[in-house]
N, C-alpha and C positions, 0 to 999 in steps of 0.2 A: 553452637548446636544449630543444626538446621532445622526448622519446622515447615510444615507445608499450611499455607494459609489460601483462603479464596480470594480472588482478585476481581474487580470491577474496572473495566476500560471505561474512561470519559472522553469526551471532547474537550479541547479547549474553547473558551476559558472555564468550563464547568468544572475540570479536575482541580485547577489552581484554586478557585472560589470555594470548594471544599476543603483542600488542604489548609486554607488560611482560616477555616471555621466561619467563612461568611454563607455558605450554602450548606444546609443542613437539611435538605430534602434532596432524593434523587427520584427523578421521575422516570417510571417504565410503564411499558402496556402491559407487562406480566407480573404476576405476584410471586414472591417468594417466601419460603417457610424458614427459610435460613436466617437464625439469629446469630450474631457474633462478631468476631473480629474479620475485618475485609480490607485487604489493601486497595488503595485507590491508584490506578495506572493512568497516566497522562498518553493517550493514544497520539496517532499523526493526525487525525481529524480535528478541524477548526471551524466552528460558527464564526463565519468572519462578520457578520453583521453585529452580533454579539460582543465579539472582541472589541469592536470600536467603543462599547460602553466603558470598558474597563481599562483602556489604554492609559488614562491618566491616574492611575491608582498605584504606579510604581511597583508592580507585581512582575515575577517572572513565569512564562508560561511555557515550559519543557514540553518537548514529546517525547515520547517511547520512553519514559521514565515512571518508575512506583516513587510516588512523591507523598503519600499518607497512608496512615493506619486509621481506621474508624471501625465504630461498632454498628452493625444493623439493628437498631433497637426494635423497630417495629416495621410493617408493610401495612398501609392504610388504603383501602379503596376511596378513590376521590370522588368528591361530591361538591355540591355548591358551598357547605358550610367550612368543610376541610380547605378547600381553594381559599375562600376569603380570609381563613385563620393564617395560612401560610403566607399568602400575599401581605397581610397586615403585619407579620411578624418580621420580615425582611423584604422590603420593597425593591431595595439595590439588587438583590440577587433574582428575583422572581418577576420583577414588573408586575404587570397586572394581567399576565396571559392566563386564561381559565383552562386548566389540563383535565385531561381524562386518563384512565388507567390507575396507577397505583403510584402511593409516594412512601418511598423507603426512608424512615425516619433515621438520620446517623447521629452517633452521639460518640463522646470520648475521641473527638477528632485529634490527632497529633500528625503533624508534619514532620516527614522523615527525609533524611538525605542519603538516598541510594543513587550511588552514580551509574550503574550498570544500565546499558540499553536494553530494553525488553520489547518484545513484539506483542501487540495487544490481541485480544481474541473476545469473540462475542459471548454475551451472557457472563455468569459468574463462571470463573477457570481457578485452576489450582497453580499456585507457584511455591517453590521451596525457595525460602528465605533464611538468612542468618538471623536468629532471635535478638543478637546485639541491635538491628537495625529497628527493632520494632518496640523495645522497651522503654 
């Protein structure tokens, strides 16, 4: 059965860090009211400086692939208190960078194996995927 899900395209290494359950917040300049399942798409973009931090973790960093399904649990406006909480929870994925905008809290993260190459898009976008890949 084919279902339509929202998709969020991320640069590497962030897409893989989400898929591995290491990164549990996604930072955006815009808020979303959407709550529920979202596919994580590894786009073609790479944060080269940040990739250096994770090269020794024995992870794969694919591009143009849907690599995980997550749930957006909440969308929180960032302030100093929330920034500090996120940094203290997992310094490996966030460093000590103070962010502005919104933190999308991700939950129920599940890595998936979907071999088809997919072009990414900006924002939340829709994609038809066979249900067997996300169960």
